[in-house]
N, CA, C and O of each residue as an XYZ file, in Angstrom:
292
protein
N      -0.783     13.114     15.522
C      -2.080     12.985     14.893
C      -1.991     13.480     13.452
O      -1.294     14.452     13.159
N      -2.702     12.802     12.562
C      -2.711     13.204     11.163
C      -3.557     14.451     10.958
O      -4.631     14.596     11.543
N      -3.061     15.335     10.128
C      -3.767     16.576      9.821
C      -4.454     16.395      8.464
O      -3.857     16.685      7.427
N      -5.683     15.927      8.462
C      -6.372     15.556      7.230
C      -6.725     16.740      6.342
O      -7.061     16.542      5.174
N      -6.661     17.942      6.849
C      -6.970     19.115      6.027
C      -5.957     19.301      4.893
O      -6.253     19.988      3.915
N      -4.769     18.700      5.008
C      -3.768     18.814      3.943
C      -4.173     18.009      2.705
O      -3.542     18.141      1.656
N      -5.205     17.189      2.808
C      -5.633     16.326      1.708
C      -6.655     16.971      0.780
O      -6.997     16.390     -0.251
N      -7.139     18.137      1.117
C      -8.250     18.747      0.392
C      -8.034     18.895     -1.111
O      -8.995     18.788     -1.873
N      -6.825     19.135     -1.552
C      -6.598     19.376     -2.980
C      -6.101     18.142     -3.735
O      -5.659     18.266     -4.877
N      -6.165     16.958     -3.125
C      -5.680     15.736     -3.769
C      -6.817     14.750     -3.995
O      -7.720     14.632     -3.167
N      -6.769     14.047     -5.117
C      -7.782     13.034     -5.417
C      -7.186     11.627     -5.450
O      -7.873     10.658     -5.128
N      -5.931     11.509     -5.831
C      -5.265     10.209     -5.924
C      -4.939      9.681     -4.528
O      -4.412     10.414     -3.690
N      -5.251      8.410     -4.281
C      -4.953      7.821     -2.973
C      -3.458      7.786     -2.693
O      -3.045      7.971     -1.549
N      -2.641      7.552     -3.712
C      -1.201      7.529     -3.475
C      -0.671      8.922     -3.130
O       0.225      9.053     -2.295
N      -1.214      9.954     -3.761
C      -0.824     11.324     -3.406
C      -1.275     11.666     -1.993
O      -0.542     12.305     -1.238
N      -2.466     11.246     -1.644
C      -2.978     11.498     -0.295
C      -2.092     10.826      0.754
O      -1.777     11.422      1.784
N      -1.695      9.584      0.484
C      -0.830      8.866      1.427
C       0.508      9.575      1.570
O       1.018      9.715      2.681
N       1.081     10.021      0.461
C       2.373     10.711      0.503
C       2.278     12.009      1.284
O       3.097     12.268      2.165
N       1.286     12.821      0.967
C       1.133     14.130      1.612
C       0.837     13.972      3.107
O       1.391     14.699      3.932
N      -0.018     13.039      3.446
C      -0.381     12.830      4.847
C       0.818     12.356      5.669
O       1.056     12.860      6.767
N       1.569     11.394      5.143
C       2.718     10.888      5.895
C       3.847     11.904      5.955
O       4.508     12.023      6.987
N       4.085     12.641      4.870
C       5.125     13.674      4.901
C       4.785     14.764      5.901
O       5.658     15.241      6.626
N       3.533     15.155      5.944
C       3.100     16.189      6.885
C       3.277     15.723      8.322
O       3.779     16.469      9.163
N       2.863     14.484      8.607
C       3.013     13.938      9.954
C       4.480     13.838     10.336
O       4.870     14.235     11.434
N       5.303     13.303      9.419
C       6.728     13.126      9.686
C       7.391     14.466      9.993
O       8.173     14.572     10.938
N       7.084     15.476      9.206
C       7.689     16.803      9.395
C       7.312     17.412     10.743
O       8.113     18.124     11.348
N       6.114     17.139     11.209
C       5.685     17.747     12.469
C       6.031     16.917     13.709
O       6.071     17.459     14.813
N       6.278     15.625     13.549
C       6.461     14.748     14.701
C       7.849     14.130     14.842
O       8.201     13.680     15.932
N       8.641     14.094     13.784
C       9.889     13.341     13.809
C      11.053     14.154     14.356
O      11.177     15.352     14.100
N      11.892     13.478     15.107
C      13.140     14.052     15.593
C      14.281     13.402     14.808
O      14.060     12.421     14.099
N      15.473     13.928     14.924
C      16.618     13.344     14.230
C      17.043     12.068     14.972
O      17.395     12.131     16.150
N      17.013     10.915     14.296
C      17.418      9.680     14.965
C      18.928      9.576     15.168
O      19.398      8.701     15.896
N      19.682     10.458     14.531
C      21.147     10.414     14.653
C      21.661     11.241     15.832
O      22.455     10.751     16.635
N      21.214     12.479     15.935
C      21.716     13.343     17.009
C      20.651     13.683     18.051
O      20.934     14.358     19.041
N      19.433     13.212     17.822
C      18.296     13.397     18.727
C      17.787     14.837     18.822
O      17.074     15.186     19.763
N      18.149     15.661     17.857
C      17.572     17.004     17.816
C      16.050     16.855     17.701
O      15.580     16.031     16.916
N      15.281     17.620     18.453
C      13.838     17.397     18.519
C      13.059     17.718     17.237
O      11.884     17.363     17.144
N      13.663     18.364     16.267
C      12.935     18.742     15.049
C      13.847     18.564     13.835
O      15.026     18.917     13.877
N      13.290     18.013     12.752
C      14.043     17.940     11.511
C      13.456     18.926     10.515
O      12.341     19.412     10.703
N      14.194     19.223      9.465
C      13.771     20.205      8.469
C      13.335     19.504      7.187
O      13.716     18.363      6.922
N      12.533     20.208      6.405
C      11.986     19.656      5.169
C      12.701     20.287      3.978
O      12.843     21.508      3.905
N      13.152     19.440      3.039
C      13.699     19.954      1.785
C      12.556     20.479      0.923
O      11.403     20.092      1.113
N      12.873     21.355     -0.022
C      11.881     21.803     -0.992
C      11.368     20.608     -1.787
O      12.057     19.594     -1.898
N      10.167     20.721     -2.340
C       9.596     19.638     -3.140
C      10.492     19.277     -4.318
O      11.219     20.115     -4.850
N      10.421     18.013     -4.709
C      11.115     17.468     -5.878
C      12.623     17.393     -5.725
O      13.328     17.339     -6.732
N      13.138     17.386     -4.528
C      14.569     17.146     -4.333
C      14.797     15.651     -4.479
O      14.124     14.846     -3.834
N      15.730     15.290     -5.310
C      16.001     13.877     -5.534
C      16.623     13.242     -4.306
O      17.482     13.838     -3.655
N      16.198     12.061     -4.000
C      16.712     11.171     -2.961
C      16.285     11.538     -1.545
O      15.914     10.635     -0.795
N      16.312     12.769     -1.142
C      16.022     13.113      0.258
C      14.775     13.976      0.391
O      14.459     14.784     -0.482
N      14.083     13.786      1.493
C      12.891     14.583      1.802
C      13.103     15.494      2.999
O      12.540     16.586      3.074
N      13.926     15.027      3.937
C      14.151     15.743      5.194
C      15.638     15.773      5.513
O      16.420     14.984      4.984
N      16.011     16.698      6.387
C      17.408     16.774      6.819
C      17.479     17.350      8.219
O      16.563     18.023      8.690
N      18.592     17.064      8.864
C      18.852     17.638     10.168
C      19.877     18.754      9.972
O      20.983     18.510      9.490
N      19.510     19.960     10.341
C      20.451     21.071     10.164
C      21.511     21.101     11.254
O      22.417     21.934     11.222
N      21.402     20.201     12.212
C      22.410     20.119     13.264
C      23.545     19.153     12.878
O      24.717     19.528     12.895
N      23.183     17.908     12.532
C      24.217     16.909     12.212
C      24.369     16.683     10.708
O      25.237     15.922     10.280
N      23.527     17.342      9.900
C      23.616     17.304      8.435
C      23.266     15.958      7.804
O      23.706     15.679      6.689
N      22.500     15.129      8.477
C      22.057     13.864      7.890
C      20.789     14.087      7.071
O      19.948     14.919      7.412
N      20.669     13.320      5.978
C      19.498     13.365      5.107
C      18.617     12.155      5.363
O      19.095     11.092      5.759
N      17.314     12.333      5.130
C      16.356     11.256      5.331
C      15.354     11.235      4.191
O      14.961     12.278      3.671
N      14.951     10.042      3.815
C      13.926      9.879      2.798
C      12.785      9.069      3.395
O      13.008      8.021      4.000
N      11.579      9.554      3.223
C      10.403      8.874      3.745
C       9.831      7.972      2.671
O       9.621      8.404      1.538
N       9.580      6.729      3.019
C       8.961      5.765      2.111
C       7.656      5.305      2.736
O       7.592      5.031      3.935
N       6.628      5.224      1.926
C       5.325      4.771      2.400
C       4.915      3.528      1.632
O       5.363      3.299      0.509
N       4.067      2.739      2.246
C       3.580      1.518      1.623
C       2.091      1.398      1.848
O       1.554      1.906      2.833
N       1.429      0.722      0.927
C      -0.012      0.527      1.108
C      -0.312     -0.532      2.158
O      -1.437     -0.611      2.651
N       0.674     -1.346      2.505
C       0.499     -2.348      3.549
C       0.563     -1.698      4.918
O       1.336     -0.762      5.124
N      -0.223     -2.171      5.839
C      -0.258     -1.597      7.178
C       1.114     -1.661      7.867
O       1.526     -0.693      8.506
N       1.801     -2.755      7.745
C       3.068     -2.920      8.453
C       4.238     -2.267      7.730
O       5.319     -2.113      8.298
N       4.020     -1.885      6.479
C       5.111     -1.332      5.693
C       5.998     -2.400      5.091
O       6.947     -2.091      4.370
N       5.695     -3.663      5.383
C       6.468     -4.782      4.855
C       5.734     -5.369      3.664
O       4.551     -5.697      3.754
N       6.439     -5.502      2.547
C       5.834     -6.089      1.347
C       6.153     -7.567      1.288
O       7.294     -7.970      1.514
N       5.157     -8.374      0.988
C       5.335     -9.814      0.869
C       5.207    -10.238     -0.568
O       5.327    -11.424     -0.876
């Protein structure tokens, strides 16, 4: 479930989308490589990666889209 309280200090819709999806991903996502039930979050402004698995050392970057399906036409 999305935690909408994280949006209180943002006005831009793109910032809101980023913060909301990053928050959800950090709380709900497992490592797709080694299946560890929790992944870790890099500090803000790290280039290229947003999340990592401290077990298998894989990096992940979250991308969001304004389209519902995430597919751009």
